[in-house]
C-alpha positions as CSV (number, residue, x, y, z in Angstrom):
1,X,61.3,-55.1,63.7
2,X,61.5,-52.5,61.3
3,X,61.4,-48.8,62.4
4,X,61.4,-45.5,60.5
5,X,62.2,-42.2,61.7
6,X,61.3,-38.8,60.3
7,X,64.2,-36.6,61.2
8,X,67.8,-37.6,61.3
9,X,69.0,-35.5,64.3
10,X,70.9,-37.0,67.2
11,X,68.1,-38.7,69.0
12,X,67.0,-40.5,65.6
13,X,70.7,-41.6,64.7
14,X,71.5,-42.7,68.1
15,X,68.2,-45.0,68.4
16,X,69.1,-46.3,64.9
17,X,72.6,-47.3,65.9
18,X,71.1,-49.2,68.9
19,X,68.4,-50.6,66.6
20,X,70.8,-51.5,63.9
21,X,73.3,-53.4,66.5
22,X,70.1,-55.3,67.7
23,X,69.6,-56.8,64.2
24,X,66.7,-54.5,63.5
25,X,65.9,-52.7,60.1
26,X,66.0,-49.0,60.3
27,X,65.0,-46.2,57.7
28,X,65.9,-42.6,58.2
29,X,63.8,-39.7,56.5
30,X,65.2,-36.1,56.5
31,X,65.0,-33.0,54.3
32,X,68.5,-32.4,54.3
33,X,70.0,-34.6,51.6
34,X,73.5,-33.5,52.7
35,X,72.5,-35.1,56.1
36,X,71.3,-38.1,54.8
37,X,74.3,-38.8,52.5
38,X,76.5,-38.0,55.6
39,X,74.6,-40.8,57.6
40,X,74.8,-43.2,55.0
41,X,78.5,-43.1,55.1
42,X,78.2,-44.2,58.7
43,X,75.2,-46.3,58.9
44,X,73.9,-49.4,57.2
45,X,70.2,-48.5,57.2
46,X,67.6,-47.1,54.5
47,X,67.7,-43.5,53.7
48,X,65.2,-41.2,52.2
49,X,66.1,-37.4,51.6
50,X,62.5,-35.7,51.5
51,X,60.0,-34.2,53.8
52,X,58.5,-36.9,56.0
53,X,55.2,-35.1,56.3
54,X,54.6,-35.4,52.6
55,X,52.4,-38.6,51.7
56,X,54.8,-39.7,48.6
57,X,57.5,-39.9,50.9
58,X,56.1,-41.7,53.8
59,X,54.7,-44.2,51.1
60,X,58.2,-45.0,50.2
61,X,59.0,-46.0,53.5
62,X,56.3,-48.8,53.1
63,X,53.7,-48.5,55.8
64,X,52.6,-52.1,55.8
65,X,56.2,-53.4,56.3
66,X,57.0,-51.1,59.1
67,X,56.4,-51.6,62.7
68,X,57.2,-48.1,64.2
69,X,57.3,-44.7,62.9
70,X,59.0,-42.3,65.2
71,X,58.6,-38.4,64.1
72,X,61.4,-36.6,65.8
73,X,62.3,-33.6,63.6
74,X,63.2,-30.4,65.5
75,X,59.7,-28.8,64.3
76,X,56.8,-29.9,66.5
77,X,54.2,-29.0,63.4
78,X,55.9,-31.3,61.2
79,X,56.0,-34.2,63.8
80,X,52.3,-33.7,64.2
81,X,51.5,-33.5,60.4
82,X,54.0,-36.5,59.7
83,X,52.2,-38.5,62.4
84,X,48.7,-37.8,60.9
85,X,49.9,-38.8,57.5
86,X,51.4,-42.0,58.6
87,X,48.4,-42.8,60.4
88,X,46.3,-42.2,57.4
89,X,48.8,-44.3,55.4
90,X,48.4,-47.3,57.8
91,X,51.5,-47.3,59.9
92,X,50.9,-49.7,63.0
93,X,52.3,-47.7,65.6
94,X,53.4,-44.0,65.5
95,X,55.4,-42.0,68.2
96,X,55.4,-38.4,68.0
97,X,57.8,-35.7,69.9
98,X,56.7,-32.4,70.7
99,X,58.9,-29.6,72.4
100,X,56.0,-27.2,73.0
101,X,53.8,-28.3,76.0
102,X,51.1,-26.4,74.4
103,X,50.6,-28.8,71.9
104,X,49.9,-31.7,74.1
105,X,46.2,-31.0,74.3
106,X,46.0,-30.8,70.5
107,X,48.0,-34.1,70.3
108,X,45.4,-35.9,72.7
109,X,42.3,-34.3,70.6
110,X,43.8,-35.8,67.7
111,X,44.2,-39.1,69.1
112,X,47.9,-39.5,69.0
113,X,48.8,-41.8,72.0
114,X,52.3,-42.2,71.7
115,X,53.9,-38.6,72.7
116,X,57.2,-37.8,73.8
117,X,57.7,-34.4,75.4
118,X,61.2,-34.0,76.6
């Protein structure tokens, strides 16, 4: 399985570690180039420094070759936009994290099926 994460916070990095140990391929995308560089010294995975809500950045992930896109930045709007862009690019399955419950109905209206609300 190949999984990509938009956002390289603790949740994404922890999940990436587990997936890598299980023999899966992982790509982490984050706007913070320094964070991506530091993760590269720790984890053996694909790394992209860029805004995961931008089509060009998500194209670099390889939608046709990726089984799962997980949008887990610390910004709900970025996660929702990255999900919509990912869907338009053809990612097979997309999981979206939102913190603000008031966005849940918007996600449902947009047809976002896999939503995480911590």
